[in-house]
C-alpha positions in Angstrom: 0.0 0.0 0.0 1.2 3.6 -0.9 0.9 6.4 1.8 -0.1 9.4 -0.2 1.8 11.8 1.9 0.5 15.2 1.3 3.4 16.8 3.4 5.9 15.6 0.9 4.0 16.8 -2.1 3.3 20.2 -0.4 7.1 20.5 0.5 8.2 19.8 -3.1 5.6 22.0 -4.6 6.4 25.1 -2.3 9.9 24.6 -3.1 8.9 24.8 -6.8 7.4 28.3 -6.1 10.0 29.8 -4.6 11.7 30.8 -7.8 8.7 32.2 -9.3 8.3 34.1 -6.3 12.0 35.3 -6.5 11.4 36.4 -10.0 8.3 38.3 -9.4 10.2 40.1 -6.4 13.3 41.0 -9.0 10.8 42.4 -11.7 8.3 44.1 -9.4 10.1 45.0 -6.2 7.5 43.1 -4.0 6.4 39.5 -3.6 2.9 38.2 -4.2 0.3 39.2 -1.8 -2.5 37.1 -0.3 -5.3 39.0 1.9 -7.4 36.8 4.1 -10.6 38.4 5.6 -11.8 36.5 9.0 -15.3 37.5 10.4 -15.6 36.6 13.9 -13.5 34.4 16.4 -14.4 30.6 15.4 -11.4 28.9 16.8 -11.0 26.5 13.9 -11.1 29.4 11.5 -8.5 31.2 13.3 -6.3 28.1 13.3 -6.7 27.6 9.5 -5.8 31.7 8.8 -2.8 31.3 11.1 -1.6 28.3 8.9 -2.1 30.0 5.9 -0.3 32.9 7.2 2.6 31.0 8.2 2.8 29.0 5.0 3.0 32.3 3.2 5.7 33.5 5.1 7.9 30.5 5.0 7.4 30.6 1.2 8.5 34.0 0.7 5.0 35.7 0.1 3.3 38.3 1.7 0.1 37.6 3.8 -2.4 40.1 5.6 -5.0 39.1 7.7 -8.2 41.6 7.9 -10.1 40.5 11.1 -14.0 41.6 11.2 -15.9 41.4 14.3 -18.5 38.5 14.6 -21.3 41.3 14.5 -20.2 42.6 10.7 -23.0 43.3 8.5 -23.1 42.0 4.6 -22.3 45.7 3.6 -19.4 45.7 6.0 -17.9 42.8 4.6 -18.8 43.7 0.8 -16.9 47.1 1.7 -13.7 45.2 2.8 -13.7 42.8 -0.4 -14.1 46.0 -2.6 -11.1 47.6 -0.7 -8.8 44.6 -1.5 -10.4 44.4 -5.0 -9.1 47.7 -5.7 -5.7 47.5 -3.8 -3.0 46.9 -6.7 -0.9 45.5 -3.8 -3.0 42.4 -3.1 -3.0 39.4 -5.5 -5.2 37.0 -3.8 -8.3 37.6 -1.6 -9.8 34.5 0.4 -12.8 35.0 2.8 -12.2 32.5 5.4 -15.5 30.1 5.6 -17.9 29.2 7.4 -19.1 32.9 7.9 -21.2 33.8 11.0 -24.7 32.4 10.4 -26.3 35.9 9.7 -24.0 36.4 6.6 -24.4 34.9 3.0 -21.6 33.3 1.2 -23.4 34.2 -2.2 -22.7 37.6 -2.1 -18.8 37.0 -1.3 -18.8 34.5 -4.5 -20.4 37.3 -6.7 -18.0 40.1 -5.2 -14.4 39.0 -5.1 -12.9 39.8 -8.6 -12.0 36.6 -10.5 -8.5 37.9 -11.1 -8.1 37.9 -7.2 -10.0 34.7 -6.5 -7.1 32.9 -4.6 -9.8 30.2 -3.5 -11.0 29.4 -6.9 -14.7 29.6 -5.6 -16.4 32.5 -7.1 -18.9 32.1 -9.7 -16.8 33.4 -12.4 -14.2 30.8 -11.6 -16.5 28.3 -11.5 -17.9 28.9 -14.8 -14.3 28.7 -16.5 -13.7 25.6 -14.6 -17.3 24.2 -16.1 -15.9 25.2 -19.5 -12.8 23.3 -19.1 -10.7 26.2 -19.0 -10.0 27.1 -15.5 -8.6 30.5 -14.6 -7.5 29.0 -11.0 -8.8 25.8 -9.5 -10.4 25.4 -6.0 -7.8 24.6 -3.6 -8.6 21.2 -2.2 -9.6 19.4 -5.5 -6.6 21.0 -7.2 -4.5 19.5 -4.1 -5.9 16.3 -4.9 -5.2 16.1 -8.4 -1.4 17.3 -7.5 -1.2 14.3 -4.9 -2.2 12.0 -7.7 0.1 13.4 -10.0 3.1 13.3 -7.7 2.5 9.5 -7.0 2.0 8.9 -10.9 -1.6 7.8 -10.2 -3.3 8.5 -13.4 -7.1 8.9 -13.4 -7.4 8.5 -17.1 -10.0 5.3 -17.8 -10.5 5.0 -13.9 -14.0 4.4 -12.7 -13.8 7.3 -10.0 -16.4 7.9 -7.4 -16.8 11.5 -5.5 -18.9 11.3 -2.1 -20.1 15.0 -1.5 -21.3 17.6 -3.8 -20.0 20.9 -2.4 -19.1 23.7 -4.1 -15.7 23.6 -2.2 -14.7 19.9 -3.0 -17.2 17.6 -4.4 -18.5 19.5 -7.7 -15.2 21.0 -8.7 -13.5 17.5 -8.0 -15.8 15.7 -10.2 -14.9 18.3 -13.0 -11.2 17.9 -12.6 -11.4 14.2 -12.7 -13.5 14.2 -15.7 -11.1 16.7 -17.3 -8.3 13.8 -16.6 -10.3 11.6 -18.6 -11.9 9.4 -15.5 -15.3 8.3 -15.7 -17.2 9.9 -12.7 -20.2 9.1 -10.6 -21.0 12.2 -8.0 -22.7 10.6 -4.9 -24.5 12.5 -2.1 -26.7 12.2 1.0 -29.7 11.0 -1.5 -27.8 8.5 -3.2 -29.2 4.9 -3.0 -27.0 2.2 -2.3 -23.6 3.9 -2.1 -21.8 0.9 -1.3 -22.4 -0.3 -4.8 -20.8 2.5 -6.2 -17.7 2.6 -4.1 -17.2 -1.0 -4.3 -16.9 -0.9 -8.2 -14.4 2.3 -8.2 -10.9 2.3 -9.1 -10.8 5.6 -7.3 -12.9 7.2 -4.5 -12.6 10.6 -3.0 -14.7 10.8 0.3 -15.8 14.3 1.1 -19.0 13.3 3.1 -18.3 15.3 6.2 -18.9 12.3 8.4 -16.6 11.0 11.1 -15.3 7.6 10.2 -18.2 7.0 7.7 -17.0 4.4 5.5 -14.7 1.3 6.4 -13.3 -2.1 4.9 -16.2 -3.3 3.3 -17.1 -0.3 1.2 -14.1 -0.5 -1.0 -12.7 -2.7 -3.6 -9.4 -4.3 -3.0 -6.8 -2.2 -4.9 -8.8 0.9 -5.1 -7.3 4.3 -4.4 -9.0 6.3 -1.6 -8.8 10.0 -0.9 -10.0 11.1 2.3 -11.1 14.8 2.7 -12.6 14.5 6.3 -11.2 16.0 9.0 -12.6 15.8 12.5 -11.9 15.6 16.3 -12.0 12.3 17.9 -12.5 13.8 21.3 -9.1 12.6 22.7 -7.0 15.3 21.1 -6.3 13.3 17.9 -7.8 13.8 14.2 -9.6 11.4 12.0 -10.9 11.5 8.7 -14.2 10.1 6.9 -13.0 6.6 6.6 -11.8 4.2 9.1 -8.1 4.3 8.0 -6.8 1.3 10.2 -9.2 -0.9 8.3 -8.0 -0.2 4.8 -4.2 -0.7 5.0 -4.4 -4.0 3.8 -7.3 -3.5 1.4 -6.6 -0.5 -0.8 -3.5 0.3 -3.0 -3.0 3.8 -2.0 -4.7 6.2 0.4 -4.3 9.6 2.0 -3.8 9.9 6.1 -5.7 12.1 8.2 -3.9 14.3 9.1 -1.1 14.9 6.6 -2.8 14.1 3.3 -5.2 16.5 1.7 -4.8 19.3 4.1 -1.2 20.3 3.5 -2.0 20.3 -0.2 -5.0 22.4 0.2 -3.0 25.4 1.6 -0.3 24.7 -1.1 -2.8 25.1 -3.8 -3.8 28.5 -2.4 -0.3 29.6 -2.3 0.2 28.4 -6.0 -3.3 30.2 -7.0 -2.0 33.6 -5.3 1.5 33.3 -7.3 -0.5 32.5 -10.6 -2.9 35.3 -10.1 0.1 37.7 -9.4 1.9 36.5 -12.8 -1.4 37.0 -14.6 -2.0 40.4 -13.5 1.6 41.4 -14.2 1.7 39.8 -17.6 4.2 37.1 -16.5 1.8 34.3 -17.3 -1.1 33.4 -19.8 
């Protein structure tokens, strides 16, 4: 069995970014800049934002965090997005999700300029992805494709199943696998006989959002399993959507939790920001 170690892939790809960042700095006198808006004080979101900030710093990029109170209005959030849209020093914008319940995500996805959409989630970016001509790709699905590429797992011709249909993971993941010439089935909470789909799949991406949801009986021997889940176990440890310990003697390759998809999600965010900076500056097409 191959352990699909996202930390190794992330380290390699971040090193590959450094010459591009240095070239950008020499040419324009500054480094690519990611601006993050954090609304409220959700502990998990604060950790995620700190991790993104540190990753930018370690890679040689600039990162700024803009904190809004949990009581911020939709209009106040929109004003901050517009401020960053117009700031020529900002190359990528990310609004940390989830937002407080009184705020809607839809205006965020409409208001961030596609040219600064570091998360690849705006409606404009989604339209390009649907057309098979992605401007930037959503970070988690892009990170998964990078893991598959690093370990030379070619989805072409594979029977792939994606569990979960969110805009952040499931839907764009299905599109990217389809672009890579896999035959894709998108499953979700209303899917009947889910096990029938997973048992025939060569590749399963599990983004169900349910702790330890699937186990040994759900996968075909020799299949590849990508676990997107991240949950606390209650004893200070983390687990995913699959029961990892049951699968090590069954599947041919699997991502661990933690250390699998997570590091590559952040790395894809850095890659997107550098690409957006290069595109705006005319260094990339």
